[in-house]
Legacy VTK file of the C-alpha trace (Angstrom):
# vtk DataFile Version 3.0
C-alpha trace
ASCII
DATASET POLYDATA
POINTS 113 float
42.112 81.282 158.516
43.635 77.874 159.161
46.975 79.341 160.303
45.427 81.433 163.047
43.247 78.550 164.255
46.281 76.263 164.482
48.223 78.918 166.445
45.299 79.410 168.819
44.914 75.673 169.421
48.634 75.477 170.201
48.113 78.347 172.689
45.391 76.559 174.646
42.252 77.364 172.692
39.819 74.750 171.503
37.276 75.013 168.721
33.851 74.670 170.340
31.528 75.469 167.431
31.761 76.107 163.694
29.017 77.647 161.553
28.932 79.392 158.179
29.018 82.692 160.079
31.866 82.082 162.557
34.266 79.759 164.338
33.920 79.810 168.122
37.014 79.190 170.234
37.394 78.934 174.005
40.629 79.565 175.853
40.676 76.688 178.348
42.751 78.284 181.117
40.831 81.598 181.191
37.420 80.465 179.932
37.315 83.428 177.521
35.665 83.010 174.122
36.371 84.631 170.795
34.990 84.268 167.311
36.775 84.239 163.969
34.747 85.392 160.988
35.244 83.953 157.499
36.067 87.302 155.867
38.806 88.183 153.374
40.776 89.813 156.193
41.267 88.058 159.516
38.424 89.270 161.717
38.434 88.504 165.432
35.388 89.266 167.573
35.862 89.654 171.317
33.414 89.637 174.198
32.068 93.146 174.841
32.799 92.813 178.568
36.500 92.374 177.785
36.594 95.234 175.290
34.571 97.675 177.381
36.897 97.002 180.347
39.831 98.391 178.315
39.170 101.712 176.583
42.255 101.246 174.348
40.687 98.061 172.975
37.365 99.773 172.462
38.976 102.623 170.490
41.000 100.154 168.373
37.986 98.062 167.397
36.206 98.223 164.069
32.991 98.570 166.072
30.238 96.330 167.314
29.320 93.254 165.328
25.914 91.640 165.853
25.542 87.987 164.953
23.317 85.149 166.145
26.306 82.786 166.091
28.014 84.578 169.028
26.294 82.248 171.510
28.732 82.923 174.386
28.384 86.718 174.293
25.732 88.982 175.846
22.744 90.321 173.947
21.597 93.863 173.253
18.808 95.540 171.347
19.967 96.513 167.862
16.647 97.688 166.459
15.490 94.265 165.248
12.682 92.003 166.406
14.532 91.248 169.637
17.900 91.333 171.354
20.869 89.811 169.513
24.311 88.664 170.632
27.187 90.991 169.872
30.903 91.569 170.244
33.601 93.955 169.058
35.365 93.218 165.770
39.075 93.651 165.074
40.611 93.210 161.613
44.151 92.071 160.848
46.285 91.608 157.757
48.236 88.602 159.078
47.776 85.632 161.373
50.812 86.747 163.395
49.312 90.186 164.012
45.967 88.629 165.042
47.654 86.104 167.336
49.707 88.780 169.112
46.559 90.851 169.620
44.605 87.877 170.991
47.394 87.078 173.451
47.144 90.676 174.709
43.345 90.481 174.955
43.685 87.460 177.263
45.382 89.679 179.827
42.475 92.138 180.062
40.472 91.437 183.234
36.802 90.987 182.411
34.464 92.636 184.860
30.810 93.358 184.571
30.377 97.052 183.895
LINES 1 114
113 0 1 2 3 4 5 6 7 8 9 10 11 12 13 14 15 16 17 18 19 20 21 22 23 24 25 26 27 28 29 30 31 32 33 34 35 36 37 38 39 40 41 42 43 44 45 46 47 48 49 50 51 52 53 54 55 56 57 58 59 60 61 62 63 64 65 66 67 68 69 70 71 72 73 74 75 76 77 78 79 80 81 82 83 84 85 86 87 88 89 90 91 92 93 94 95 96 97 98 99 100 101 102 103 104 105 106 107 108 109 110 111 112
């Protein structure tokens, strides 16, 4: 996961929080956040407002991912005791593939739906 983090930092992201569950990064120029999950495959979680604004992204995702560490994302009811933050997960086999995808995701205008 270190390779993708280094590439993202070089591209204007900064690490804003690290937990056992995720690494939070903010893209300074756009203010967009994303999360990297410490899985065997590179897993990127994007803000649902970004994904839901682009139906191609939504179809390409591995689905919703609910996690209390996604502090910068909206909440929704997922059948638990209360609402929980969530995003859409995307899985990649290489840092290069993930980086290219993230660069594309930055271009998606985020609008409240």
